[in-house]
C-alpha positions in Angstrom: 13.4 -82.8 -81.7 9.9 -83.8 -82.0 7.5 -82.8 -79.2 4.5 -85.0 -78.1 1.6 -84.5 -75.9 0.9 -88.2 -74.3 -2.5 -87.5 -73.3 -3.4 -86.9 -77.1 -1.7 -90.3 -78.4 -3.6 -93.7 -78.3 -2.0 -96.0 -75.8 -1.4 -99.1 -77.6 0.4 -101.4 -75.0 1.5 -101.1 -71.5 4.6 -103.3 -70.2 6.6 -103.7 -67.3 8.9 -100.6 -67.8 7.4 -98.7 -70.6 4.1 -97.6 -72.4 3.8 -97.8 -76.1 1.8 -95.0 -78.1 0.6 -94.8 -81.6 2.2 -91.9 -83.9 1.0 -93.3 -87.3 0.8 -96.5 -89.4 4.9 -97.1 -89.3 5.9 -95.4 -86.0 5.5 -95.8 -82.4 6.5 -93.8 -79.4 8.0 -95.9 -76.3 8.0 -94.0 -73.0 9.7 -95.6 -70.3 8.2 -95.1 -66.9 10.1 -97.2 -64.6 12.1 -95.0 -62.7 15.3 -97.8 -62.4 15.3 -97.8 -66.1 14.7 -94.1 -66.6 18.2 -92.9 -66.1 19.8 -95.3 -68.3 21.3 -95.0 -71.9 21.6 -98.5 -72.4 19.5 -98.8 -75.5 21.3 -96.4 -77.2 24.4 -98.1 -76.8 23.3 -101.6 -77.6 21.4 -100.6 -80.9 24.4 -99.8 -82.9 25.8 -103.3 -81.7 22.8 -105.2 -82.7 22.8 -103.5 -86.1 26.4 -104.4 -86.7 25.8 -108.0 -86.0 22.7 -108.2 -88.2 20.1 -108.9 -85.4 16.8 -107.8 -86.4 15.4 -105.0 -83.9 13.1 -102.2 -84.7 14.6 -99.2 -86.1 15.2 -96.1 -83.6 14.3 -92.7 -85.4 14.9 -90.6 -82.3 15.8 -90.5 -78.7 13.4 -88.1 -76.4 12.8 -86.9 -73.0 9.3 -86.3 -72.5 8.0 -85.1 -68.7 11.3 -86.1 -67.4 10.8 -89.8 -69.0 13.1 -91.0 -71.5 11.4 -92.4 -74.8 12.1 -93.5 -78.3 10.4 -92.6 -81.5 10.8 -96.1 -83.2 9.6 -98.3 -86.1 6.1 -99.8 -85.6 6.5 -103.5 -86.3 3.1 -104.8 -87.7 3.2 -108.4 -86.9 2.3 -111.2 -84.4 4.3 -112.7 -81.8 6.1 -115.8 -82.2 4.2 -117.3 -79.1 1.1 -116.8 -81.1 2.7 -118.6 -84.0 3.7 -121.6 -81.9 0.2 -121.7 -80.6 -1.2 -121.6 -84.1 1.3 -124.2 -85.5 1.6 -126.8 -82.7 2.8 -129.8 -84.9 6.2 -127.9 -86.0 7.6 -127.8 -82.4 11.0 -129.4 -83.1 11.7 -126.7 -86.0 10.1 -123.8 -84.0 12.5 -124.3 -81.1 15.4 -125.0 -83.4 15.1 -121.5 -84.8 14.3 -120.0 -81.4 17.2 -121.4 -79.9 19.4 -120.1 -82.9 18.0 -116.6 -82.5 19.2 -116.4 -78.7 22.4 -118.3 -79.5 23.3 -115.6 -82.3 22.8 -112.8 -79.7 24.7 -114.6 -77.0 27.8 -115.1 -79.0 28.1 -111.2 -79.5 30.6 -109.5 -77.0 29.3 -106.5 -75.1 31.0 -103.1 -74.5 31.8 -101.3 -71.3 28.7 -99.2 -71.8 26.4 -101.9 -71.3 25.8 -102.9 -67.6 26.9 -106.3 -66.5 24.6 -108.9 -64.7 26.8 -108.3 -61.6 26.0 -104.6 -61.4 22.4 -105.5 -62.0 22.3 -108.4 -59.2 24.4 -106.1 -56.9 21.4 -103.0 -57.4 18.9 -105.6 -56.6 20.4 -107.0 -53.4 21.2 -103.7 -52.0 17.9 -101.7 -53.0 15.0 -104.3 -52.5 13.7 -106.8 -50.1 12.5 -110.0 -50.8 10.7 -112.8 -48.6 14.0 -115.2 -48.9 15.9 -115.7 -45.7 19.0 -113.5 -45.9 21.3 -116.2 -45.0 19.8 -118.1 -48.2 20.3 -115.0 -50.4 23.8 -114.6 -49.2 24.6 -118.2 -50.0 23.4 -117.6 -53.7 25.2 -114.3 -54.2 28.3 -116.2 -53.2 27.7 -118.9 -55.5 27.4 -116.4 -58.2 30.7 -115.0 -57.4 32.0 -118.7 -58.0 30.6 -119.1 -61.3 32.4 -118.2 -64.6 31.7 -114.8 -65.4 31.8 -113.3 -69.0 31.1 -110.5 -71.1 28.7 -111.7 -73.8 25.6 -109.8 -74.5 22.4 -111.0 -72.8 18.8 -109.8 -73.7 17.6 -110.1 -70.3 14.0 -110.9 -71.3 14.2 -113.3 -74.3 11.0 -115.3 -74.7 8.7 -116.1 -77.6 6.5 -113.0 -76.7 9.3 -110.6 -77.6 9.8 -111.8 -81.0 7.3 -110.3 -83.5 6.8 -112.1 -86.7 6.0 -110.4 -90.0 6.2 -112.5 -92.9 9.4 -114.3 -93.0 10.9 -111.6 -90.7 11.3 -112.1 -86.8 12.2 -108.9 -85.0 13.5 -109.1 -81.3 12.0 -106.2 -79.2 12.2 -105.1 -75.8 16.0 -104.8 -75.2 15.4 -102.7 -71.8 16.9 -105.4 -69.7 20.1 -105.9 -71.8 23.3 -106.7 -70.0 26.5 -108.4 -70.4 27.6 -111.9 -68.6 28.0 -115.5 -68.7 25.7 -116.8 -71.6 24.5 -119.6 -69.5 23.0 -116.9 -67.2 20.6 -115.8 -70.1 19.8 -119.2 -71.2 18.7 -120.1 -67.6 16.9 -117.0 -67.2 14.9 -117.9 -70.6 14.2 -121.3 -69.1 12.6 -119.9 -66.0 10.5 -117.4 -68.1 9.2 -120.4 -70.4 8.1 -122.6 -67.1 6.4 -119.3 -65.9 2.8 -119.6 -66.8 0.7 -117.0 -64.9 -2.7 -117.7 -63.7 -5.6 -116.1 -65.7 -8.7 -114.8 -64.1 -11.4 -117.6 -64.3 -9.1 -120.3 -65.4 -9.7 -123.6 -63.7 -7.1 -125.5 -61.9 -7.0 -128.3 -64.7 -6.5 -125.5 -67.2 -3.6 -124.0 -65.4 -1.9 -127.1 -64.7 -2.0 -128.1 -68.6 -0.8 -124.8 -69.5 2.0 -125.4 -67.0 3.1 -128.7 -68.1 3.0 -127.6 -71.6 5.2 -124.6 -70.6 7.9 -127.0 -68.9 7.9 -129.1 -71.9 8.8 -126.3 -74.4 11.3 -125.0 -71.8 13.1 -128.7 -71.3 13.1 -128.7 -75.4 14.5 -125.4 -75.5 17.1 -126.2 -72.8 18.2 -129.2 -75.1 18.6 -127.4 -78.1 20.7 -124.7 -76.6 22.9 -127.5 -75.0 23.5 -128.7 -78.7 24.3 -125.1 -79.9 26.4 -123.8 -76.9 27.8 -126.8 -75.2 27.2 -126.7 -71.3 26.6 -129.2 -68.5 23.9 -130.1 -66.2 25.5 -129.1 -63.1 26.3 -125.7 -63.9 23.1 -124.8 -65.7 21.5 -125.9 -62.4 23.6 -123.5 -60.3 22.7 -120.7 -62.9 19.1 -121.5 -62.3 19.5 -120.8 -58.6 21.0 -117.6 -59.4 18.7 -116.5 -61.9 15.6 -117.7 -59.6 16.9 -115.0 -57.1 16.9 -112.6 -59.9 13.3 -113.2 -60.9 12.5 -112.8 -57.1 13.6 -109.4 -57.4 12.4 -108.3 -60.8 9.7 -111.1 -62.0 6.1 -111.1 -61.8 4.6 -110.8 -58.4 2.7 -114.4 -59.3 5.9 -116.3 -59.8 7.8 -115.1 -56.7 6.4 -117.7 -54.6 7.3 -120.4 -56.9 10.9 -119.2 -57.1 11.4 -119.0 -53.5 10.0 -122.6 -53.3 12.5 -123.6 -56.0 15.4 -122.1 -53.8 14.4 -123.3 -50.6 13.9 -127.0 -51.8 17.7 -127.2 -53.2 19.1 -124.9 -50.3 21.2 -128.0 -49.5 23.1 -127.6 -52.7 24.5 -124.3 -52.2 
């Protein structure tokens, strides 16, 4: 088993759950620092399933434990994010969204195994271990709504957005499977929709710039929803119900800057629960 001293490695990126260190031109070391994710073997279980279904993901060379933190020695993808490609080619919007939705639908049609956690397990953990600014009675209404919605055992990426797709030539590789779980496909579609509508404020950005970026994100999100409706066939009412559930999910695990917006979204529609 390989041994690495993190103090001697170059930090390439730091995400919400893990740090990425440079090993060489072809390999990186992904070290999971988030305690809630550190005890899972989820990614070890899902990668063989993804490869079997021919989903393009980085190759994992070795699973390690470094300073009591789980880590993966993995393929280095020298590419740019799909989001960057969208920005560079704004007039190919229709084709871009069709391809993006198709990639997501391909994942969502895969059946998961018992060794992959379910959305139900994940939500239950958040409800019992984390506090929110949302009134408890509203939170309870949403969890009861979730219990009434159709379940499922389909594979859900858990963080599917254009920033988690790397483009290298003609190849597109889907990264960051730390939030993968099983559930109803519509839950992951609603989650991606919320991710695409969330545009974080950049320091120094004017209100007008933020307004334009937010409008553009919402426009893209609605195009994505339309594509997914054509590919996966679902109704508007059920989608709206999943938006409520996944808004609660984002309050627990989303960016601090979006939580106020998610709470407002739920409160404004409380009469629908």
